[in-house]
N, C-alpha and C positions, 0 to 999 in steps of 0.2 A: 318731136315725139320722144317721150321718156321710155326707158327700158321696160317699165311696168305700167300696165293699165289696170286701174281699180274700177270694176264694173258693179254698179249698184242698181238693183231692179226696183223701180217705183211703179207699183201697180195700182191703177185707178180704183179697182174693186176693193182694195184694202183701206181706202181712205188716206188722208194725209198724215194721221197721227204716227204710224210706223216710220214714215219718211222723215218727219220732224225729229223723232227719237234717234234715228240714225245720224242725221245731220248734227244734232246736239253732241253725240258721242264723237263724231268725226272732228268737230271743232275742239272738243275737250282733250282728246288724246292724239298727239302728233304721230303720224304714221312712221316717221323715222327713216323713210326712203323716198326719193323723188318718184313721182308717178303722175300719170294723167288720170283724172277722175272722169268716168263715163257714166252718165245717168241714162238708163233705159226706161223711157216712159211707155208703159204697156197698158193698152186697153182704154186710152183716152179717145174721145170722139175726134178731136182735132187739137191743134196747138193751143187754141184759146181755152179749151177744156182743161188743159194742163197748166194754165197761167198761174194758179195759186201755188202749185208745186214749183214751177219755174221761179217764182218770186222768192220762195223759201230758200233757194240755193243760189240766188243771184250774187251773193257776196263771196262765193267760192268759185275759183276758176274750174270750169268743167266743159265737157262735150256732151251732146245729147243724141240719143237715138229714139225715134218714135216708131212704134209698131202696134199691131192689133193684139187683142187678148188671146188669139188662137194659139194653141200649142203648148200651154203650161210654161212654167219658169225655165225648164231645161231648153226649150226651143229659143227662148229669149237669150240664153247664154250663147247658143250657137250663132244667132244673128249678131250678137255683140262681138264675138270672136271674128266673124267674117268682116265686120266693119272696122274694128279697132286693130291696128297693125302692130301694137306693142308686142315684143317677143315673149313677154310673160304677162299673164292675165290673172287677176285676183277677183273672184266673184263673191258677191254678197247678196243674199236674197232680201226680200222686202222687209223682213222682220229682224234683220241683223242690227246689232248694237255693239260697237267697239267698247272694250273694257280695260284696255291697257295701253300705256305709252309704247311706241315702237312696234305696234302690232304688225305692220307691214314689213318692217326691217327683220323682225324675228322670223317671219315666214319666208322671206326671200333668201335669207342667209342659209336656211336649210334647203331651199329649192336649188341653190347654186352648187350644192354638193353633187358629186358624180352619182349617177344611177338613181336619181329621184324622179318619180313620175307625177306625184301629187303631194301637196302638203295642205292638210285641212285643220280647222279649229276643233273639230270633233270627229270621232269615229265610233263605231259600235260593232259588237259581235252578234247582234240579234238575228235570229232565223225564224221566219214565218213558218217554215216547215217544222222545226222543233217546237214552236209554240203550238201548232196544230196537234202534234202528237201529245203534248202535255195536256191540252184541253180535252182530247179524247179520253185520256186516262182518268179525268176528273168526272166524267159523266157516265160511269159504268152502270149506275142504277137508274138512269133516266130512260125515256121512251125509246123504242126502236127507231122511230122516225128521226129523232134527234141524233142518235148514234150513227144512223145512215148518212145524215147530213155531214156530221163531223168526219166520217170516213172518207166521204167525197172530197172534203176540204183537205184532208191529209194527202190524198192522192194528187190533187191539183197542186198543192204546195211542194210536194216531192219533185214534181216535174219542173218547177220554176225556181226553187230556192235550195241552196246548199244547207246542210244541217249545221247546227251550232258547233263551233264558232264560225259565223258567217261574216267575215271581215268586210266592212265597207266604210269608206270615208263619207260622211254626210255632206250634202251639197248646199248647206246653208252658208258656208264660208270656206273657200279653198283656192289654191293657186296651182296653175299648170302652165307649161310652156304652150304658146299658141299653136305651134306646129303639131305637137303631140295631141293636143285637144282636137284640132280639126281633123286629124287622122282617125280619131276614135269616136267622135260625137255624131250621133244621127242628126239628120237634117230636120226630121219631123217626129213629134210625139203625138199620136192621134188619140190616145186614151190615157186616163189617169193611171191605169194598170201598167201601161207601157213605160210611163215615166217612173213609176215605183220600181219596176223591174230593173230599170237602168241604174237606179241607185243601189239596190241590194239583191237583185236576182243573180242567177248563175252567170249571166253575161253582163254583170254590172260594170260600171266604170272602173271600180277598183280592181275587179278581176281582169279586165282588159289590160290595165296597167301592169298588174302582176304577171300576166302572160308575156309581156314585153321584157320581163326580167328587171323591172324597175320597182323601187320601193314606194310604198304608200305610208306617209308619215302624218302624225298629229303633232301639233305644236301648241304649247300653252303659254301662259304669262311668263313662265320661267325661261322661255326660249329653247328649252331642251327638245330633242328629237325623240319621239316615241314611235317605234316600229309597231306593226300590227299586233304582234304577240304581247306588247307592253302597253297598248292603249289604255287598258283598265287602270294602270298606275299613273296616268296623266292627270286624273281627277279633273277632267274637263266635261264629261257627259254622264249624267245619271249615276254619280258616285260621290260619296262624302258630301261636301257642300259645293262641289264644282268650283272649288276655290282657285283652280289654275286655269279657268276658262278665259280664252282670249277674246272671243266674239260670241255674244249671246244671241238667241233667237227664240221663237215662240215655244219650241219644245224644251229648251233648257230652262225657260221661265216656268213652264208647266211643272217641271220637277222641283224647281226651287220653291214654288209656292204651295206644294202638296204637303199633306200631313205625312207623318212618319211611316204609316202603313203603306200608303200609296207610293212613297219614295222607295220603300223596300221592293215593292212589286215592279216598279219601273226599272230599278237597278238590276233586278234579277232577270228581266227580259233582255237587258243589254249585255249583262256579264255572267249570267248563270250562277252557279254555286259560289264562284269566287267573289261575287258582289259584296257579300257580308264580311269578307276577310280584308280588313283595312290595314294598310301599312303602318 
């Protein structure tokens, strides 16, 4: 057993294309650190149903975990952590694509520093509560019914989300120690809302880590450590050309392929007024 386990989620519902894209990038860019590769096959009827996926990865040493599609991606991470005994675990969702040599080494070097709780490929300051307040201000001249609906949304978001900047490491690609993860991670996620709140709500994974007086870092291709106040300058998520991004996913691709107006809007959601001020 290696010190690091790399867990990749292969979900039947997403088809094989994202899995093949991940494997292509995994072969192209050496991880730079010894590890066990663990593939979580989620939502397949049986092992025969996953045979095409199994064949795609047969040339790469790996371990497998099979589970139902119940419980969203975050439950799959918990199941993987319970089964994989590696002291450190690096999680990659179904749409992850490695973009740089030494991606695992760069992450692990930061993880080994004292006082680090999580190291992710991307982070954001976006707040659903602040977004709701902004939307309310934009509809001053609309119908009473719509304003009432927006007021209800503001109230609900205030109860669930911190105002901007709402620091949270995104769970598309991140590393944690197994012990800390199992101590913080719920066993079940019964609703999509529950999973969403765990990523960026008041009791998010990042906030639970910060409550332990541990740091939440973002790492890019440059291997530098970006603490939460400096994530915007990492140029990894919805800023500039994301040129320092270490691991891509469907959301970073959405930004990359958008027109300039949409990019500006997405960047403003993530970083507020500072989004337009480039270094």
